[in-house]
C-alpha positions as CSV (number, residue, x, y, z in Angstrom):
1,M,6.6,12.0,-2.0
2,D,8.3,9.5,-0.6
3,R,7.2,7.5,2.6
4,N,7.9,8.9,5.6
5,N,6.2,12.7,4.4
6,L,3.7,10.9,5.5
7,A,3.5,12.3,9.1
8,F,4.1,9.4,11.1
9,D,5.3,5.9,10.0
10,P,3.0,2.9,10.4
11,D,5.0,0.1,11.2
12,A,6.5,1.8,14.2
13,I,3.5,1.5,15.8
14,M,2.1,-1.9,14.4
15,D,5.3,-3.3,15.9
16,Q,3.7,-2.5,19.6
17,L,0.2,-3.4,18.8
18,A,-0.7,-6.3,21.2
19,D,-4.0,-8.3,22.1
20,S,-5.9,-8.1,25.0
21,D,-8.6,-8.5,26.9
22,L,-9.4,-5.5,27.2
23,G,2.2,30.9,40.0
24,E,1.5,34.0,39.0
25,D,-0.6,35.4,36.6
26,F,-1.9,38.3,36.1
27,D,0.4,42.0,35.6
28,D,0.7,44.7,38.7
29,D,3.7,46.8,37.7
30,N,1.9,50.7,37.3
31,D,4.6,51.6,35.3
32,W,2.9,52.0,31.9
33,H,1.8,54.7,29.7
34,P,0.4,56.0,26.7
35,P,3.5,56.2,24.2
36,G,3.3,60.2,23.5
37,Q,3.9,60.7,27.9
38,L,7.4,58.9,27.2
39,T,10.7,59.9,25.8
40,N,0.8,-4.4,8.8
41,S,-2.1,-6.6,9.7
42,S,-5.4,-7.1,9.9
43,S,-4.9,-4.1,12.9
44,D,-2.5,-2.3,10.7
45,N,-5.4,-2.5,7.3
46,E,-8.5,-1.4,10.6
47,D,-6.6,2.2,10.4
48,K,-6.1,2.2,6.3
49,Q,-9.6,1.3,5.7
50,E,-10.9,3.8,8.1
51,A,-9.6,6.8,5.7
52,R,-11.9,5.5,3.2
53,N,-15.3,5.1,5.1
54,S,-14.6,8.7,6.9
55,T,-14.8,9.9,3.6
56,V,-19.2,8.9,3.3
57,A,-21.5,9.3,5.7
58,S,-23.9,6.1,6.0
59,P,-26.6,5.1,8.4
60,S,-24.0,3.0,9.9
61,S,-20.5,1.5,10.0
62,S,-22.2,-2.1,9.2
63,N,-23.8,-0.3,6.3
64,K,-20.1,0.0,5.0
65,W,-20.5,-3.7,3.6
66,I,-23.9,-3.6,1.5
67,R,-24.1,-3.0,-1.3
68,R,-27.2,-2.1,-2.0
69,R,-29.5,1.1,-0.6
70,F,-32.5,0.7,0.8
71,V,-34.5,1.8,-1.9
72,G,-32.5,0.1,-4.8
73,K,-30.1,2.1,-5.6
74,P,-26.4,0.7,-5.3
75,M,-23.4,1.1,-3.2
76,P,-21.2,3.9,-4.6
77,T,-17.9,1.6,-5.0
78,L,-16.0,3.9,-3.3
79,I,-17.4,2.1,-0.3
80,S,-18.4,-1.6,-0.7
81,E,-15.9,-3.5,-3.1
82,P,-12.8,-2.2,-1.2
83,T,-14.5,-3.4,2.3
84,E,-15.4,-6.1,1.3
85,E,-11.8,-7.4,-0.2
86,V,-9.7,-6.1,2.8
87,L,-12.0,-6.1,6.2
88,T,-14.6,-8.5,6.7
89,P,-17.5,-6.7,9.5
90,S,-15.6,-8.6,12.4
91,E,-12.4,-7.7,11.7
92,Y,-13.5,-4.1,10.9
93,F,-15.6,-4.1,14.6
94,D,-12.6,-5.9,16.6
95,R,-10.6,-2.5,16.2
96,V,-12.5,-1.7,19.7
97,N,-10.0,-4.3,21.2
98,L,-6.8,-2.5,19.4
99,H,-4.2,-2.2,21.7
100,I,-0.7,0.1,21.2
101,V,1.4,-1.2,24.5
102,D,1.3,-4.2,26.0
103,K,-0.7,-3.3,29.9
104,G,1.7,-5.8,31.4
105,S,4.6,-4.7,30.2
106,V,4.5,-1.0,31.7
107,S,5.7,-0.6,35.1
108,P,3.0,1.2,37.7
109,E,4.9,4.4,38.2
110,I,4.7,5.0,34.6
111,Q,1.2,4.4,34.5
112,T,0.7,7.2,37.8
113,Q,3.1,9.8,35.6
114,N,1.3,9.4,32.2
115,K,-2.2,9.0,32.0
116,L,-1.9,8.0,28.9
117,W,0.8,5.1,28.7
118,L,-2.0,3.6,26.4
119,V,-1.6,5.2,23.4
120,Q,2.5,7.4,23.7
121,P,3.4,5.6,21.8
122,L,1.4,6.7,18.5
123,I,2.3,9.6,20.6
124,D,5.6,10.0,20.0
125,A,5.1,8.7,16.7
126,V,3.2,11.4,15.3
127,R,4.8,14.5,17.7
128,G,8.0,13.2,15.9
129,R,6.8,13.4,12.7
130,C,5.1,17.1,13.6
131,L,8.5,17.8,14.5
132,Q,11.1,17.5,11.3
133,I,8.4,20.0,9.8
134,P,10.7,22.6,8.5
135,R,9.5,25.9,10.5
136,D,10.2,28.0,7.3
137,Q,7.6,30.7,7.7
138,S,7.3,33.4,10.4
139,H,3.7,33.3,12.2
140,F,2.6,31.0,14.5
141,S,-0.5,30.5,16.2
142,I,-0.9,28.5,19.6
143,D,-4.4,27.4,20.8
144,E,-7.3,24.5,22.1
145,Q,-8.0,21.4,19.9
146,M,-10.7,19.1,21.3
147,V,-10.3,15.3,20.9
148,P,-14.6,14.1,20.9
149,L,-15.2,11.5,23.7
150,L,-18.3,11.1,25.6
151,G,-17.0,8.5,27.9
152,K,-14.5,7.2,30.7
153,C,-11.5,9.2,30.9
154,P,-8.7,10.4,34.0
155,V,-8.1,13.4,31.8
156,R,-11.6,14.4,30.4
157,Q,-12.4,18.0,30.2
158,L,-15.5,20.1,29.6
159,V,-14.4,23.1,27.8
160,K,-17.6,25.5,26.5
161,G,-18.1,27.7,23.4
162,K,-16.0,24.7,21.4
163,P,-18.0,22.6,18.4
164,R,-17.2,19.6,20.6
165,P,-16.9,20.9,24.2
166,V,-16.4,18.1,25.9
167,G,-13.9,15.6,25.2
168,L,-9.7,15.2,25.2
169,K,-8.4,18.6,25.7
170,N,-5.5,18.8,22.6
171,Y,-2.9,22.1,23.0
172,V,-1.4,22.3,19.8
173,V,1.1,25.1,17.9
174,T,0.0,25.3,14.4
175,S,1.5,27.6,11.2
176,S,-0.9,30.6,10.6
177,K,-2.0,28.2,7.6
178,G,-3.1,25.1,9.8
179,L,-0.6,23.1,9.6
180,V,0.1,21.8,13.0
181,L,4.5,21.8,14.2
182,D,4.1,20.3,17.7
183,F,1.2,20.1,20.7
184,E,0.5,18.4,24.1
185,L,-1.9,16.5,25.6
186,H,-3.6,18.2,28.9
187,Q,-3.0,15.9,31.2
188,G,-3.2,17.8,34.8
189,D,-0.8,17.9,37.3
190,T,0.9,15.4,35.7
191,T,1.3,17.1,31.3
192,P,5.2,17.6,31.2
193,L,5.8,21.1,31.6
194,S,8.8,22.1,32.4
195,D,8.7,26.1,34.0
196,R,5.5,26.5,35.7
197,S,6.1,29.9,37.9
198,L,3.8,31.9,35.7
199,G,0.9,30.0,35.2
200,L,-0.6,27.0,33.3
201,G,-1.8,29.2,30.2
202,P,2.5,30.0,29.8
203,A,3.6,27.4,30.7
204,I,1.8,25.9,27.7
205,V,2.6,28.8,25.3
206,L,6.9,28.4,26.6
207,R,6.6,24.4,26.7
208,L,5.5,24.6,23.0
209,I,7.6,27.4,21.2
210,N,10.4,25.4,22.3
211,T,11.0,23.9,18.5
212,L,10.3,27.7,17.0
213,P,13.0,29.9,15.9
214,R,14.0,33.4,16.8
215,G,11.8,36.2,15.9
216,S,8.8,34.0,15.4
217,F,5.5,35.2,16.5
218,V,3.4,33.4,18.2
219,Y,-0.1,34.8,18.7
220,F,-2.9,33.2,21.3
221,D,-6.6,34.4,22.9
222,R,-6.9,35.2,26.2
223,Y,-6.5,31.6,27.9
224,F,-2.8,32.3,28.0
225,T,-1.7,35.6,28.0
226,T,-0.1,37.3,30.3
227,I,2.1,40.2,30.7
228,P,5.1,38.1,32.5
229,L,4.3,35.6,29.3
230,L,5.2,38.5,26.8
231,E,8.5,39.8,29.2
232,K,9.9,36.2,29.6
233,M,8.9,35.5,25.5
234,L,11.6,38.4,25.0
235,T,14.5,36.9,26.5
236,L,13.5,34.2,24.1
237,G,13.8,36.4,21.1
238,I,10.2,35.7,19.9
239,E,7.2,38.1,19.2
240,G,4.0,37.3,20.7
241,T,0.2,39.2,20.5
242,G,-2.7,37.8,21.9
243,T,-5.7,39.1,23.6
244,I,-5.7,39.2,27.7
245,I,-8.5,38.8,30.2
246,T,-9.3,41.8,31.7
247,N,-7.6,41.1,35.4
248,R,-4.6,40.3,34.4
249,F,-3.4,43.5,33.4
250,K,-4.4,46.3,36.5
251,G,-1.8,48.6,35.5
252,Y,-3.2,51.5,33.8
253,Q,-7.1,52.4,33.4
254,F,-8.3,52.7,30.8
255,P,-11.4,54.9,30.0
256,K,-14.8,52.3,30.4
257,D,-16.9,50.9,27.4
258,S,-19.4,53.1,27.7
259,S,-17.5,55.9,26.9
260,M,-15.7,54.5,23.7
261,N,-17.9,54.1,20.1
262,R,-17.7,51.7,18.0
263,G,-14.0,51.8,16.1
264,D,-11.8,53.5,18.8
265,Y,-9.3,52.7,20.7
266,H,-6.9,53.4,23.8
267,E,-3.1,52.4,23.5
268,V,-0.5,52.4,26.4
269,V,3.5,50.9,26.6
270,N,5.6,50.0,29.7
271,N,8.3,51.8,30.3
272,K,10.7,49.9,28.4
273,K,8.5,50.0,25.1
274,D,9.0,46.3,24.2
275,I,5.1,45.8,25.1
276,C,2.0,47.8,23.2
277,V,-2.1,46.9,25.3
278,I,-4.6,48.4,23.4
279,K,-8.5,48.4,24.2
280,W,-10.1,48.8,20.9
281,K,-13.6,48.8,20.9
282,D,-16.0,47.0,18.0
283,S,-19.5,45.3,18.7
284,K,-17.3,44.5,22.7
285,T,-15.0,46.2,23.9
286,V,-11.7,44.0,23.3
287,L,-7.7,44.5,25.1
288,T,-4.8,42.9,23.4
289,C,-1.4,42.5,23.8
290,S,1.8,42.6,21.5
291,T,5.6,42.9,22.0
292,A,5.8,43.4,18.6
293,I,2.8,45.1,16.7
294,G,0.9,48.6,17.8
295,A,-1.4,50.3,16.5
296,L,-0.2,52.5,13.9
297,P,-1.0,52.2,11.2
298,L,-4.7,52.0,10.9
299,H,-7.0,50.5,9.0
300,K,-10.5,49.6,7.6
301,V,-13.0,46.6,8.4
302,Q,-17.1,45.5,7.3
303,R,-18.3,45.5,10.4
304,Y,-22.5,45.1,10.6
305,D,-24.2,47.7,11.6
306,K,-27.6,46.3,13.5
307,V,-29.5,49.5,13.8
308,T,-29.0,50.6,9.9
309,K,-28.9,46.9,8.8
310,S,-25.9,47.8,6.8
311,Y,-21.8,47.5,6.0
312,I,-19.6,50.7,7.3
313,E,-16.5,51.5,7.6
314,V,-14.6,50.9,11.4
315,T,-11.4,51.5,12.2
316,C,-8.7,48.7,13.1
317,P,-5.7,49.5,14.8
318,D,-2.5,47.8,13.2
319,M,-2.7,44.7,15.7
320,I,-6.3,43.7,15.9
321,K,-5.6,43.9,11.8
322,N,-2.1,41.3,12.7
323,Y,-3.7,39.5,15.4
324,N,-7.6,37.9,13.7
325,E,-5.0,36.9,9.8
326,H,-2.9,35.1,11.8
327,M,-4.4,33.6,15.0
328,G,-6.8,31.0,13.2
329,G,-4.0,28.1,12.3
330,V,-5.7,26.1,14.8
331,D,-9.3,26.4,13.8
332,V,-8.5,25.8,9.7
333,S,-6.7,22.3,11.3
334,D,-9.8,21.3,13.4
335,Q,-11.8,22.4,10.3
336,M,-10.8,20.2,7.2
337,M,-10.1,17.2,10.3
338,E,-14.2,17.6,10.7
339,V,-15.3,17.3,7.0
340,Y,-14.1,13.3,6.7
341,R,-13.3,12.9,10.7
342,S,-13.0,8.9,11.5
343,W,-15.5,7.6,13.7
344,H,-16.8,5.1,15.6
345,K,-19.1,5.2,18.6
346,T,-17.6,3.6,21.3
347,R,-16.6,5.4,25.2
348,K,-13.3,4.0,25.3
349,W,-11.2,6.9,25.1
350,P,-8.3,5.0,23.6
351,I,-9.8,4.1,20.0
352,K,-10.7,7.9,20.2
353,L,-7.6,9.9,20.8
354,I,-5.7,6.6,18.2
355,M,-8.5,7.9,15.6
356,H,-7.8,10.9,16.2
357,L,-4.7,10.7,16.0
358,F,-5.3,9.0,12.4
359,D,-6.6,12.0,11.3
360,L,-4.4,14.8,12.5
361,A,-2.2,12.6,10.5
362,M,-3.7,12.6,7.3
363,V,-4.4,16.5,7.1
364,N,-0.9,17.0,7.9
365,S,0.0,15.1,5.3
366,W,-2.1,16.9,2.7
367,Y,-0.9,20.4,3.8
368,E,2.9,18.9,2.7
369,Y,1.5,17.2,-0.5
370,R,0.0,21.5,-1.5
371,Q,3.3,22.6,-0.3
372,S,4.8,20.0,-2.8
373,C,2.6,20.8,-5.1
374,D,3.6,24.9,-4.5
375,R,6.8,24.8,-5.3
376,N,6.6,22.5,-8.0
377,K,4.5,24.8,-9.7
378,V,1.5,22.1,-10.1
379,K,-1.3,23.8,-11.6
380,N,-4.6,24.3,-9.1
381,S,-6.4,21.9,-11.1
382,N,-4.1,18.6,-10.8
383,I,-3.9,19.6,-7.2
384,M,-5.9,16.7,-5.5
385,D,-8.7,17.8,-2.6
386,F,-8.1,16.5,0.8
387,L,-11.3,13.9,0.0
388,D,-9.4,13.1,-3.3
389,F,-6.5,12.9,-0.7
390,K,-8.0,11.1,1.3
391,I,-8.7,8.2,-1.1
392,C,-5.5,7.9,-2.6
393,V,-3.8,7.1,-0.2
394,S,-6.3,4.5,1.6
395,D,-6.0,3.3,-2.1
396,F,-1.8,3.1,-2.3
397,L,-2.4,1.5,1.3
398,L,-5.4,-1.3,1.1
399,G,-4.2,-2.4,-2.2
400,G,-6.8,-4.7,-2.3
401,S,-6.9,-8.7,-3.1
402,T,-5.9,-7.8,-6.4
403,R,-2.2,-7.7,-5.8
404,K,0.3,-7.4,-2.5
405,R,1.3,-5.0,-1.1
406,T,5.3,-4.3,-0.5
407,R,7.2,-2.3,1.9
408,E,9.4,-0.8,-1.9
409,E,5.8,0.3,-2.8
410,F,5.9,3.6,0.1
411,E,9.5,5.2,-2.0
412,E,6.8,5.4,-5.1
413,M,4.5,7.7,-3.8
414,A,5.5,9.8,-5.6
415,K,4.2,8.2,-8.8
416,M,0.6,9.0,-7.5
417,P,-1.6,10.2,-9.4
418,S,-2.9,13.3,-9.5
419,T,-6.3,12.3,-9.3
420,S,-8.0,9.1,-7.9
421,H,-10.8,9.5,-10.5
């Protein structure tokens, strides 16, 4: 693994650091029928040090420099020694004043057009590395990702149902395993979307599938799905599958929920037979549509029955099964970022976004590392888990006081030990 395998190049960003004070969304077609009816500096070290600090929890950030806990037990050398060697407490907390661009060099027009201009160089660097990842898989998922933020920001959002509902909204496309391939941060009306004729949700999907090869299978939830979107994706040679809101599909009257039993489904297709819509009842009914998958073959899935207080077998259409298998890529990435998230109490949104992008780059790098291990048939016992990988990367980048890190050393990352212990 060489330096380019990291999710972004830190030197390109650190060179720009500056000190400062501081449409239509529904289908109204009636031609739907059942299918049978149709025939380098301290600022450089701060993010690197955060990779190590995020791996061990402590009551406050200042505890990273305490050698002994209040119960008299020594702090693990995992945190205390490298932190003292690389950064003093004042240097570490100076990161709240970290800036990516010089405010005076950005014109008012750009500030108006791009609400995230304070962090745009870092966004471009991380996204640029994501775009270099090979699209060698066939299944992808698109979903929303939240950047936690309780402070003030012109594009802060509230998304109910998310583990962290308040913050910046990030639209992400990932592999079904969780590797981030592209993303677009929500900026309201200034979000760079080329085609808004079908509505915001479809516009996001069309923006994120630009870099996917023809023949890809893309999964998304009801926030994005419309019938016109699926028709547009067919013209681009990309298959789409997703849940859909009932009022966005008015081409056929499905049976009422009360008349359906658990495991029942009803399937319809359009006149061209290239889009299928299924209503299936589990504990509740769900409406899904796809350009590539239908109801058959049927599968048996285990579901818990509250009445009998036991697990029962429920009939499940093939479309539902495929959706459940491939839709969770963004959630997997979120879960990995949350395990050892870089955290600092601040209400400044640029700092929160910088830390989020740093975590995203670290998770992506770990996924690429594991893919490399799989290709080289490395034994599972010799593959680092995420904690081990994050500590190992921070060890290498920080270097400590015992040696001076040089540019040439990045080229020797292939010699990283199989474990950091």
